[in-house]
BAGUSE-409926 format. One record per residue (C-alpha): residue number from 1; residue in three letters; y, z, x. Coordinates in pm, 1 decimal, m for minus. Each point is the difference from the previous one (the first is absolute). Layout:
[site NUM; 'ALA'; [Y; Z; X]]
...
//
This chain:
[site 1; 'MET'; [2.9; m31.3; 41.5]]
[site 2; 'THR'; [379.2; m47.0; m14.8]]
[site 3; 'ASP'; [254.0; 302.7; 107.7]]
[site 4; 'PRO'; [135.3; 46.7; m283.1]]
[site 5; 'LEU'; [303.9; 72.5; 157.4]]
[site 6; 'THR'; [14.0; m338.5; 215.1]]
[site 7; 'PRO'; [264.0; m251.7; m141.0]]
[site 8; 'THR'; [m225.7; m361.3; m20.7]]
[site 9; 'ALA'; [104.5; m301.9; m185.2]]
[site 10; 'ILE'; [10.7; 6.5; m397.3]]
[site 11; 'PRO'; [m289.5; m252.8; m79.2]]
[site 12; 'VAL'; [m7.1; m197.4; m288.8]]
[site 13; 'GLY'; [m248.6; 209.2; m201.2]]
[site 14; 'ILE'; [m217.6; 294.5; m12.8]]
[site 15; 'ASP'; [m411.3; m127.0; m81.3]]
[site 16; 'PHE'; [m5.4; 337.4; m277.8]]
[site 17; 'GLU'; [m301.6; m239.4; m153.6]]
[site 18; 'ASN'; [m171.1; 67.2; 346.3]]
[site 19; 'THR'; [53.3; 396.0; 115.1]]
[site 20; 'PRO'; [m172.4; 252.5; m114.1]]
[site 21; 'TRP'; [72.4; 277.6; m258.8]]
[site 22; 'GLU'; [53.3; 307.3; 237.5]]
[site 23; 'LYS'; [m55.6; 361.1; m210.9]]
[site 24; 'TRP'; [333.3; 197.6; m75.7]]
[site 25; 'GLU'; [62.5; 303.2; m74.3]]
[site 26; 'LYS'; [299.5; 262.8; m68.7]]
[site 27; 'PRO'; [m104.3; 306.9; m178.8]]
[site 28; 'GLY'; [5.6; m116.8; m327.5]]
[site 29; 'ALA'; [m46.6; m318.3; 67.2]]
[site 30; 'VAL'; [m293.8; m188.6; 165.7]]
[site 31; 'GLY'; [m37.1; m367.6; m54.1]]
[site 32; 'ARG'; [26.2; m286.1; 262.2]]
[site 33; 'VAL'; [188.4; m238.5; 227.7]]
[site 34; 'LYS'; [25.4; m309.4; 192.9]]
[site 35; 'THR'; [256.7; 48.0; 315.4]]
[site 36; 'ALA'; [225.9; m269.8; 218.9]]
[site 37; 'TYR'; [176.9; 112.6; 222.9]]
[site 38; 'ILE'; [355.8; m233.6; 109.3]]
[site 39; 'GLY'; [327.2; 5.4; 172.5]]
[site 40; 'GLY'; [m17.0; 409.2; m58.9]]
[site 41; 'LYS'; [m94.1; 14.8; m334.3]]
[site 42; 'ARG'; [m294.5; 67.2; m162.3]]
[site 43; 'ILE'; [m116.4; m219.0; m319.7]]
[site 44; 'ARG'; [m243.7; 130.0; m280.9]]
[site 45; 'LEU'; [m200.2; m90.5; m306.9]]
[site 46; 'LEU'; [m81.8; 274.2; m117.5]]
[site 47; 'GLU'; [m200.5; 109.4; m318.0]]
[site 48; 'LEU'; [m68.8; 374.9; m109.1]]
[site 49; 'PRO'; [m215.8; 100.3; m350.4]]
[site 50; 'PRO'; [120.3; 82.7; m306.8]]
[site 51; 'GLY'; [204.1; 261.1; m125.0]]
[site 52; 'PHE'; [29.4; 103.9; 424.2]]
[site 53; 'ASP'; [273.0; 308.5; 80.8]]
[site 54; 'GLU'; [123.1; 20.4; 341.9]]
[site 55; 'GLU'; [24.6; 369.7; 79.6]]
[site 56; 'HIS'; [316.2; m39.2; 312.6]]
[site 57; 'TRP'; [301.2; m86.0; m5.6]]
[site 58; 'CYS'; [m8.7; m330.6; 234.5]]
[site 59; 'GLU'; [398.6; 16.6; 152.9]]
[site 60; 'HIS'; [m62.6; m408.9; 224.6]]
[site 61; 'GLY'; [157.1; m300.5; m188.7]]
[site 62; 'HIS'; [m185.0; m248.8; m178.0]]
[site 63; 'PHE'; [m6.3; m320.1; m179.2]]
[site 64; 'GLY'; [m196.4; m226.9; m134.5]]
[site 65; 'TYR'; [m102.2; m145.5; m380.0]]
[site 66; 'VAL'; [m250.5; 92.2; m252.0]]
[site 67; 'LEU'; [m291.9; m276.0; m83.2]]
[site 68; 'GLY'; [m176.3; 226.5; m184.3]]
[site 69; 'GLY'; [6.5; 301.8; m173.1]]
[site 70; 'GLU'; [238.9; 239.8; m86.8]]
[site 71; 'PHE'; [123.6; 315.6; 168.3]]
[site 72; 'THR'; [291.0; 234.5; 16.3]]
[site 73; 'ILE'; [200.2; 101.3; 294.0]]
[site 74; 'HIS'; [138.3; 314.5; m42.9]]
[site 75; 'PHE'; [297.9; 78.4; 247.5]]
[site 76; 'ARG'; [144.4; 388.2; m22.7]]
[site 77; 'ASP'; [256.8; m69.3; m286.3]]
[site 78; 'ARG'; [m135.6; m324.0; m201.5]]
[site 79; 'SER'; [m383.3; m135.3; m29.5]]
[site 80; 'VAL'; [m5.9; m462.9; m8.6]]
[site 81; 'ALA'; [m258.2; m126.9; m151.0]]
[site 82; 'CYS'; [m112.8; m349.3; 131.7]]
[site 83; 'SER'; [m264.9; m245.6; m107.2]]
[site 84; 'PRO'; [m53.4; m342.9; 119.0]]
[site 85; 'GLY'; [254.7; m248.6; 61.4]]
[site 86; 'MET'; [228.7; 277.5; 134.3]]
[site 87; 'GLY'; [101.2; 85.4; 334.7]]
[site 88; 'PHE'; [163.4; 323.8; 108.1]]
[site 89; 'VAL'; [156.3; 80.0; 337.5]]
[site 90; 'ILE'; [m28.6; 344.7; 88.7]]
[site 91; 'PRO'; [304.3; 166.0; 290.9]]
[site 92; 'ASP'; [m177.7; 231.5; 320.6]]
[site 93; 'ASP'; [95.8; 333.0; m120.0]]
[site 94; 'ASP'; [m16.8; m51.1; m331.5]]
[site 95; 'GLU'; [m220.4; 251.3; m109.0]]
[site 96; 'HIS'; [m326.9; m153.7; m258.7]]
[site 97; 'HIS'; [m344.4; 64.1; m114.1]]
[site 98; 'SER'; [m181.2; m320.2; m221.7]]
[site 99; 'GLN'; [m248.9; 69.7; m244.1]]
[site 100; 'GLY'; [m249.7; m308.8; m229.3]]
[site 101; 'SER'; [16.5; 10.2; m340.9]]
[site 102; 'PRO'; [m364.7; 5.6; m156.3]]
[site 103; 'GLY'; [m162.5; m309.8; m79.7]]
[site 104; 'GLU'; [m59.9; m265.0; 261.1]]
[site 105; 'PRO'; [106.0; m15.5; 400.0]]
[site 106; 'THR'; [315.5; m12.1; 185.6]]
[site 107; 'VAL'; [13.9; m202.4; 221.0]]
[site 108; 'VAL'; [299.8; m79.3; 238.6]]
[site 109; 'PHE'; [154.9; m156.7; 269.4]]
[site 110; 'VAL'; [207.2; 158.6; 216.2]]
[site 111; 'VAL'; [171.4; m39.0; 324.1]]
[site 112; 'ASP'; [183.2; 272.2; 247.3]]
[site 113; 'GLU'; [169.9; 143.2; 298.6]]
[site 114; 'VAL'; [m345.8; 62.8; 208.6]]
[site 115; 'VAL'; [52.4; 353.1; 105.6]]
[site 116; 'PRO'; [m32.8; 70.9; 362.9]]
[site 117; 'ALA'; [m309.6; 287.5; 132.2]]
//
């Protein structure tokens, strides 16, 4: 695997079709993910089960697009419902966690900055 912090030439496309699924897990949310690292960005196709409910607050910014299912992004002072066809932008340091609706999995395309360890 290449170092995710090393800039690379941006490819024309990311072959998610042939990228293997990996387990993705946070307290309250276990799903699967396909991940690519390009030019300091982490690009993910994420699938979570119906009714997932992340237990911890996240402070990292993300932006993405909802491909399937419905979920809600909870912030400290508001909640935003997301459904297929919607994009979302979460700034850095805006604490949030997500909760899926019952009935069908949530599938999202998510991009964020690679956070150095």
